[in-house]
N, C-alpha and C positions, 0 to 999 in steps of 0.2 A: 504494499499499500503506499502511495506517495505521501511523504510527510511535508511537504512544502518544497521551497527551494527555488522558486522563479525569479530569474535573474534578468534584471534590465539594465543595459550598458548603453548610455545615452551621450554621443558625442565625446566619449572620453579621449582625453588629451594628456600626454605626459611629456615634460621637457626636463632633461636632466642638465644642470648646471647652466640655466636661463641667462646668467650674468655672464657667462664665459664661452665654454665651446658650444653651448646651446644644442643639444643632442635630442632631436626630437623623436621619441621611440613610438609613442601613439599620436595619430592625428585624426580627431574627430571620428573615434572608432564607434560603431554602435552594433548591437545586437540583443536579441531577444531569446531568452532561453527558458522554457517551459520548465515548470516543476516535474522532476521525475525524468527530465531528458538527459539521454547520453550525449554530450557534445563533444566533439572531437576538433581542436583546431591544428591546422597543419601551416607552413609557410616556410620561407627560407630561413637559414640561420641569422639569429641576431636580428630578426625583424620587429620583435617586441612582444611575442606570444607570452614569454614569461612575465613581462612587465605587467601585461593584462590580468594574467592570473594572480600576481602578487598584489596587484591593486583590488581585485575581487577579494583576495584574502585578507585586505586590511594592513598590508605590510608597506604599500606604497600610496603617497599622497598622489591625487591629479592636480594638475596643471588647470584643466577645464574640463567640464561635463559632470556627468553623474554616474553612479551607480547604485541600483536599488534591489533589495532582496524582499520579495513578496510584497512589493510595493511602500517598503519603507527605505528611507535614503541611508546608504551605508558609507558613500563616499563622495565629496565634491570639495571644490577648492574652500568652501566655507565650513565644511564638515570633516575634521580630521579622520583620516582612516583608522579602523579600530579592527584587530582580530576579535572573532568571536566564537565560542563553541558550536555555533550553526555552521561553520565552515572549517573544514580540516583539509590540511595539506599534506600529500605524500610527495616527498621531494626525490629529485632524479637521482642524488648519491647515498640516500638511505641517512636514517637517522634513529635507528635502534641503540639504546644505550648498552654498550658491550658487557658491563659490569651486573646487567640486571637479565633474569631469565625471561624467556619469552612471555610467560604469564605476568612477570612483573612489569615487563614493557606494556602490554597489554592493558594492564592495571592504570600505569600512569597516567594516561589520557582522563579517565573518567575520575580520578583523584584530584589531578590539576584543573580540569575544566568542569567537571560537573561537581565537582565538591563533594565526592561521595568519601565515605570512610575508607580506610584501608581494607576491612574486611569486606565491605561490600562491593569495592572495586574488585577485588580478588574474585568474589564469585562471580561477578560480572564478565569479567575477563576468561575465566574458566568456561562459563557458558559461552561465550562468543568465539572462543576456540573450538569449542566441541561443535556448534553449529557449522563453523568452517571448515571441519574436517583436519583441523591442527591441533587436536588435544594431545598427541602423542609427542609434541617437542614442547609442551608446556614448561617443563623445567629445564629445557635445555637452553644454553646461552648462545647469543647470535652467532660467534665464531665458531661453533660446533655443527650449524647447519649451511645448506647450500645457499647460495646467491638467490636463487629462485623461490627458496622457503623464506628466506627472509624478505624478499619482497612482499610475499603473501601475508606474513607476520605482521608487516608495516600496514598493510591494507586491514588487517584484523584490528590492529591499534586504533587505526582511524575511525573504523566503523563501531568500535566499542563506545566511542561518544556518541552515537546517533546522530551524527550531523545531518543538516539538511543539503549540504553542498560537499560533495568530495572533490578536490582539486587536485589532479595528478600531473606532475610534470616530468614527463618521459620516464614513467617508472619503469619501463622493462627495457631501456635503451641498452643496458649492459650485457642484456642475456643473450645465449645463444639460441638459435632458432627454435630447437625443440622444447626448451625451458620456455621461450616467450610464448609457445603455443599452449602449454599446461596452465600459464599464468593468465593467459587470455581467458581460458576457460573459467577459471579460478574467478576472476573479475566479472565475467558475465554472470555467473551463479550469485555471486554477491547481489550484482544489480538486479537480477530477475527477482530475487527473494526480497531484498530491501527498498529498491527504487528511490535513492537518493538522486538528487542532480548531480549529474558528474560533468566536469569540466577536465578534459583530458588534452594533454598536449603531446605531439608525436611527431617525428620525421618519418615514419613508416606507414606508407599509402596502404598497405594490405592490412595492418593493425587498425587504422582510421576508419577503414570501410567494414571490417568485420565487426569493429565494437560499436559504431557510431548509430544514432539516430539521425543525426545531421552532421556534416563535415562542414566547417568553416574554413574556406581558403583565404589566407592573410596576404596582403600585399608586402613586398620588401619594405624596409623602413622608409618613411615611417609608416606603422602599421594601420591598416584599416581593413573592413572586410572587402575582399574581391568578389567572392563567390560562395554561395551557400549551396551544398549538394545535398538533396534529400536521399536517406539511404532506406527504402521501403523493404528492406529484407525481414524476413519474419523471424521472430524469437520464439524459444529459444533457439541460438544459433550453433552450429556444429563446424569446427576448422575446414570440414569438406566444402563447406559454401563457398570458400576462397575460389575453388575451381569452377563454380558456376558462370554461365554467361554473363547472367545479370551482373555478378560481382565484378567481372573482368570489365564489362563497359563502366561501371561506375569507378572503377580504379584508374581507367584510361583517361575518363572525363578529369578527375581529381588531378592525376599526372599532367597533363596538359596545362591546367590553371596554376600549380604549382612551378611547372618548370619554367615557364614564361617569367615568373616573380625572380626563381633563383637566378636566371641568365641576367637580369637587371641587377640583382644584388651582387653578382660576381664581377660584372663590367665596371661597378664603382667600388669594389674592393670591401664589401661588407664583412664585419666579424662579427663572431660571437658576441652578445652581450648579456 
């Protein structure tokens, strides 16, 4: 059941160092993401995708424009950005505490964000791990499990907070192809069961098409939305769907839009930001 999480980005603009280098990361970027939608964002490296994610998360101030969650103002030049337990981020490089067991890691979020007592948080963590098929690693430390399992544990930790919005910044980028496929299936099962709003950044177009309800293709920096690609593939999805003609057609359409922007970025020497 959808728990809310409708995101409205209205003319979002972000300028870094406005009095010096004046790097424009976002330029009047607008998008509407429905509650419970799986939104995937693709675009050239350094185009501003992560800047937008951080603005939604409440980590960055906007120079202009507004971001709303469920109709309530989250961020604008006159409204300081503030993180909240209604939005949880899974970072690209991982953020599990190595000195904590997986159960302790998963319990940390509910204690820190939802103010649960340690006993309640531990019970909630074990329940989350059980629901997600990760109970066997509850007492392991992050260094003793595989990279793919660590990624799944991080998603479990995020979902233990029961967020309305799950923000994922290339969470599977470093995984090998087989592990990535398993991780995709895990995330899809979480999504089909919990239905949070998901804002997912990737450079992998197969990943984008397989996971998304809609794919937002961003322009090269300064980023705005170039194209919105509807992905009407049925759910639940199976990895074999990637070989279907519909999936291949959608991928080709997405690739054409992204490639045009990547060529623009390459021609001016854009770098990761």
